[in-house]
Residue, then its C-alpha position, 0 to 999 in steps of 0.5 A: m776701512k771696512p772691506e765692504n766699504a772698500k769694495k763699494t768704492v771700487l765698484v762705484f769707481l768702475t761703474a763710473l768708468n763704464e758710464e764714461n763719467f770720468k769726473a765721478a770716477r776721479a772723485f774716488a782716486n787720490d791725486n797721486m794714484k799709481f797705475q801699473g799694468v802690463l802695457g804701461k804705468r801712470d804716476n798720477a790720477d790725472s794722467y790715468f784719467e786722460d788715458m781712460a777718457k781716450m780708451k773708454f774701456k768697458y768692464e764686465i765684473l765677474k768677481v770681487f774680493a775685499d780684505g781691509d783696504d785691498v780689493c781684487v776684481f776679476y773682470n772682462i775688459d772690452m779693449s776696443g772690441t777685444k775682450v780680455f780676462t783681467c785681474g785688478w788689485y785696488q789699494l785704498e788710502n783714506d777711502k780713495i784708490s791710491n794704487i791699481k795693479v792690473i794683470f792680463d795676457p796681452r796677446p789678444v790686444l797685441e794681435q788686434s793692434n797688429k791687424k790694423 
């Protein structure tokens, strides 16, 4: 896949998540998509989207880099009122997202959950 096409796929995916259009976002993910993050992992697209529908994160995209089927996104994610600077690595296969790895400092999220 050309880097500009991979980048567009990820940006449309994130826009759909921001709009809480999980069905549209799901169309850009392979069924066996893997997610690995600081606070957990998911082994298929359905479990990932079940979580996204509950959490309803909002993504403020700051910078996007693409290299072939790999896309890196720097963004601020609003996690229930706590904005966290995050880096996401999206890997595509057959024009769909097959793997997402996300890293961020979890302390603000953990501190916010401890106050509740």
